[in-house]
C-alpha positions as CSV (number, residue, x, y, z in Angstrom):
1,M,0.3,20.2,17.9
2,T,-1.5,19.7,14.6
3,L,0.3,17.8,11.9
4,R,-0.3,18.7,8.3
5,V,-1.1,15.9,5.9
6,A,-0.7,15.9,2.2
7,I,-1.8,13.2,-0.1
8,G,0.1,12.1,-3.4
9,G,-2.6,10.6,-5.6
10,F,-6.2,11.2,-5.6
11,G,-7.9,7.9,-6.7
12,A,-9.7,5.6,-5.0
13,I,-7.6,5.6,-1.9
14,G,-6.5,9.1,-1.7
15,R,-10.1,10.5,-1.9
16,V,-11.3,8.3,1.0
17,V,-8.3,9.3,3.2
18,A,-8.8,12.9,2.3
19,R,-12.4,12.8,3.1
20,R,-11.8,11.4,6.5
21,L,-9.2,14.0,7.2
22,D,-11.6,16.7,6.2
23,Q,-14.3,15.2,8.5
24,G,-11.8,15.7,11.4
25,I,-9.1,13.5,13.1
26,E,-7.6,14.6,16.2
27,G,-4.0,16.1,15.7
28,L,-4.2,15.9,11.9
29,T,-5.2,18.3,9.4
30,L,-5.5,18.0,5.4
31,A,-3.0,20.4,3.9
32,A,-2.8,19.8,0.1
33,V,-3.5,16.9,-2.5
34,A,-1.6,16.0,-5.8
35,A,-3.7,14.6,-8.8
36,R,-3.1,14.1,-12.6
37,N,-6.4,15.9,-13.1
38,V,-6.6,18.9,-11.2
39,A,-10.1,19.9,-12.1
40,R,-11.3,16.5,-11.2
41,A,-9.6,16.6,-7.8
42,E,-11.1,20.1,-7.1
43,A,-14.6,18.8,-8.1
44,A,-14.1,15.9,-5.7
45,M,-13.5,18.3,-2.8
46,A,-16.5,20.4,-3.6
47,G,-18.3,18.9,-0.6
48,F,-15.4,19.3,1.8
49,V,-15.6,21.5,4.9
50,R,-12.4,23.1,3.8
51,T,-10.9,22.6,0.3
52,V,-7.1,22.5,0.0
53,P,-4.7,23.2,-2.9
54,V,-3.9,20.7,-5.6
55,V,-0.1,20.8,-6.1
56,P,2.5,19.0,-8.1
57,L,3.8,15.6,-6.4
58,A,7.2,17.0,-5.9
59,Q,5.9,20.0,-3.9
60,L,3.9,18.1,-1.3
61,W,6.4,18.3,1.3
62,E,6.2,22.1,1.3
63,K,2.7,22.0,2.6
64,A,2.8,19.0,5.1
65,D,4.6,17.2,7.8
66,I,3.3,13.9,6.5
67,V,2.9,12.9,3.0
68,V,0.8,9.9,2.1
69,E,1.9,8.2,-1.2
70,C,-1.0,6.6,-2.9
71,A,0.0,7.2,-6.7
72,P,0.9,4.7,-9.1
73,A,4.1,2.9,-8.3
74,A,6.2,4.2,-11.0
75,L,5.8,7.7,-9.3
76,L,7.0,6.6,-5.7
77,R,10.3,8.5,-6.1
78,E,8.6,11.5,-7.3
79,V,6.6,11.7,-4.2
80,A,8.9,10.3,-1.6
81,E,12.5,11.5,-2.4
82,P,11.9,15.3,-2.0
83,A,9.8,14.7,1.1
84,L,12.4,12.5,2.7
85,S,15.1,15.0,1.8
86,Q,13.4,17.4,3.9
87,G,13.0,15.1,6.8
88,R,9.2,14.5,6.3
89,T,7.4,11.4,7.2
90,V,6.0,9.3,4.1
91,I,3.5,6.8,4.3
92,V,4.1,4.6,1.3
93,L,1.5,2.3,-0.2
94,S,3.5,1.4,-3.3
95,C,5.7,-0.9,-1.2
96,G,6.4,-2.9,-4.3
97,A,8.2,-0.3,-5.9
98,L,9.9,0.5,-2.4
99,L,11.6,-3.0,-2.7
100,D,13.8,-1.6,-5.8
101,S,14.1,1.7,-4.0
102,L,15.6,0.9,-0.5
103,D,18.1,3.7,-0.7
104,L,15.1,5.9,0.2
105,V,15.5,4.3,3.7
106,E,19.1,5.4,3.9
107,L,18.2,8.9,2.8
108,A,15.4,9.0,5.5
109,R,18.0,8.2,7.9
110,R,20.6,10.8,6.8
111,Q,17.8,13.5,6.7
112,S,15.7,12.5,9.9
113,G,12.8,11.5,7.7
114,R,10.7,8.4,8.1
115,I,9.0,5.8,6.0
116,V,5.8,4.2,7.2
117,V,4.3,1.3,5.6
118,P,0.9,0.5,6.7
119,T,-0.7,-3.0,6.8
120,G,-2.8,-2.3,3.9
121,A,-5.1,-5.0,2.6
122,L,-3.2,-7.5,4.6
123,L,-3.3,-8.9,8.2
124,G,-0.9,-10.4,10.6
125,L,2.1,-8.2,9.8
126,D,2.5,-7.5,13.6
127,A,2.7,-11.3,14.4
128,V,5.2,-11.7,11.3
129,I,7.5,-8.8,12.6
130,A,7.4,-10.3,16.2
131,A,8.3,-13.9,14.6
132,A,11.1,-12.4,12.7
133,E,13.0,-11.5,15.9
134,G,13.0,-15.3,16.7
135,G,13.8,-16.6,13.3
136,I,11.5,-17.4,10.3
137,A,12.0,-20.6,8.2
138,S,9.6,-19.7,5.5
139,V,6.8,-17.4,4.3
140,K,4.3,-18.0,1.7
141,M,1.4,-15.9,0.4
142,I,-1.3,-17.3,-1.9
143,T,-3.4,-14.5,-3.6
144,R,-6.8,-15.1,-5.3
145,K,-8.5,-12.3,-7.2
146,P,-11.2,-11.9,-9.7
147,P,-9.8,-11.9,-13.1
148,Q,-10.8,-8.3,-13.8
149,G,-8.7,-7.3,-10.6
150,L,-5.5,-8.6,-12.4
151,S,-6.0,-7.7,-16.1
152,G,-3.3,-5.7,-17.7
153,A,-0.7,-6.7,-15.2
154,P,2.9,-6.7,-16.9
155,H,3.5,-10.4,-16.1
156,L,0.4,-11.4,-17.9
157,V,1.2,-9.1,-20.9
158,A,4.8,-10.3,-21.1
159,N,4.0,-13.9,-20.9
160,N,0.8,-13.8,-23.0
161,I,-1.3,-15.2,-20.3
162,D,-4.9,-14.8,-21.2
163,I,-7.5,-14.6,-18.2
164,T,-10.5,-13.6,-20.3
165,G,-13.4,-15.8,-20.0
166,L,-12.0,-18.1,-17.4
167,T,-14.4,-20.8,-15.9
168,A,-12.1,-22.2,-13.4
169,P,-9.1,-20.9,-11.1
170,K,-5.9,-20.4,-13.0
171,C,-2.4,-19.9,-11.4
172,V,-0.7,-17.0,-13.3
173,F,2.4,-16.6,-11.1
174,N,4.5,-18.6,-8.7
175,G,7.9,-16.9,-7.6
176,T,9.3,-14.5,-5.1
177,A,7.8,-11.4,-3.7
178,R,10.3,-9.3,-5.6
179,E,9.2,-10.9,-8.9
180,A,5.5,-10.4,-7.9
181,A,5.8,-6.9,-7.1
182,R,7.4,-6.3,-10.5
183,G,5.0,-8.4,-12.5
184,F,1.9,-7.0,-10.6
185,P,2.7,-3.5,-9.5
186,A,-1.0,-2.5,-9.1
187,N,-2.1,-5.7,-7.3
188,V,0.4,-7.1,-4.7
189,N,1.8,-4.5,-2.5
190,V,0.7,-6.7,0.1
191,A,3.5,-9.3,-1.0
192,A,6.0,-6.5,-0.5
193,A,4.8,-5.3,2.9
194,L,5.0,-9.1,3.9
195,A,8.4,-9.4,2.7
196,L,9.7,-6.3,4.4
197,A,8.0,-7.6,7.8
198,G,9.7,-11.0,7.6
199,V,12.4,-12.8,5.7
200,G,12.8,-10.4,2.8
201,P,11.6,-10.2,-1.0
202,E,13.8,-13.1,-2.2
203,R,12.6,-15.7,0.5
204,T,9.1,-14.7,0.7
205,M,7.1,-16.9,-2.0
206,V,4.0,-15.9,-3.8
207,E,1.3,-17.6,-5.8
208,I,-1.2,-15.6,-7.6
209,W,-4.5,-16.9,-9.0
210,A,-7.1,-15.5,-11.2
211,D,-10.2,-17.1,-9.8
212,P,-13.8,-16.3,-11.6
213,G,-15.4,-18.0,-8.5
214,V,-14.4,-15.3,-5.9
215,T,-15.8,-11.8,-5.6
216,R,-13.2,-10.7,-3.0
217,N,-9.4,-10.2,-3.2
218,I,-8.2,-13.2,-1.0
219,H,-4.8,-13.5,0.6
220,R,-3.5,-16.4,2.6
221,I,-0.3,-16.3,4.6
222,E,1.6,-19.3,5.8
223,V,4.6,-18.6,8.0
224,E,6.9,-21.3,9.8
225,A,8.8,-19.6,12.6
226,A,10.8,-20.8,15.7
227,A,8.1,-19.0,17.9
228,A,5.0,-20.0,16.1
229,R,3.2,-21.4,13.0
230,L,1.0,-18.7,11.5
231,S,-1.9,-19.2,9.1
232,M,-4.1,-16.3,8.1
233,Q,-6.5,-15.5,5.6
234,V,-8.2,-12.1,4.7
235,E,-11.0,-11.7,2.2
236,N,-11.2,-8.0,1.1
237,V,-14.0,-6.3,-0.5
238,P,-12.7,-4.7,-3.8
239,S,-13.0,-1.0,-4.2
240,A,-15.9,-0.1,-6.4
241,E,-13.7,2.6,-8.3
242,N,-10.7,0.3,-8.5
243,P,-11.0,-3.5,-8.4
244,R,-7.3,-4.0,-8.0
245,T,-7.3,-2.7,-4.5
246,G,-9.5,-3.5,-1.4
247,R,-11.5,-1.1,0.6
248,L,-9.5,-2.0,3.6
249,T,-6.3,-0.2,2.2
250,A,-7.6,3.3,2.5
251,L,-8.9,2.4,6.0
252,S,-5.4,1.0,7.1
253,V,-3.9,4.5,6.0
254,I,-6.5,6.3,8.2
255,A,-5.6,3.9,11.2
256,A,-1.7,4.6,10.5
257,L,-2.3,8.2,10.5
258,K,-4.2,8.2,13.7
259,K,-1.7,6.0,15.3
260,L,1.2,8.6,14.5
261,T,-0.7,11.2,17.0
262,S,-2.7,9.0,19.4
263,P,-1.7,8.9,23.0
264,L,-2.5,5.0,23.0
265,A,-0.8,2.8,20.2
266,I,-2.1,-0.7,19.8
267,G,0.1,-3.3,18.0
268,T,3.9,-3.8,17.5
């Protein structure tokens, strides 16, 4: 059986995922996309083997068995709610917004839908999930990004934090994963994913640094658990189109899609 995939959001991530589906993934087919600029989306598919319709976000479920949400965080419910109401699987990248919309999990349960949060630009979520079964004492994530990757974040604007012209690293946030997700909705979905995998958004602590000395988005995770002490770091190459996200994010979505249909699944 071939599962139909629709993509909500046709930016830096959505286009990469769509292109890979168009090239061919066993058991999956691209069925539709949603984009704010229909003409631009249609132009981006000009080289595809098979172009697909561009439809409104709320109608993606009509075309698909699996809906991939890679839209701005504010549009999460518009993508996910109708799809989950119809028992679809929704792959969610805006997991920061998901922290404030956990009623969607109950909706999925009632309607036999499913929410899948891919690893994204992080690492070690399998180990954190496993460690949580035995008890976790603390989780901390330290993020370092080039200043341009953080510019315009609501937390910076609200607190008048200026990161232009930095010559040394500057800590711009220190708090919980829930606060980080609200203050940096386009930057730290990784913090929300880590919180969901481990001890929750109130006990997962986050530091965010604007660092002019780095060219990659760096996330370091420290976990103290009964079963293990975890110390992990990933250095992601930013997307050329959107420096707020790493190239690994789109590849993680592709891997998650393949895992849904593969006869062999690796990892927890």
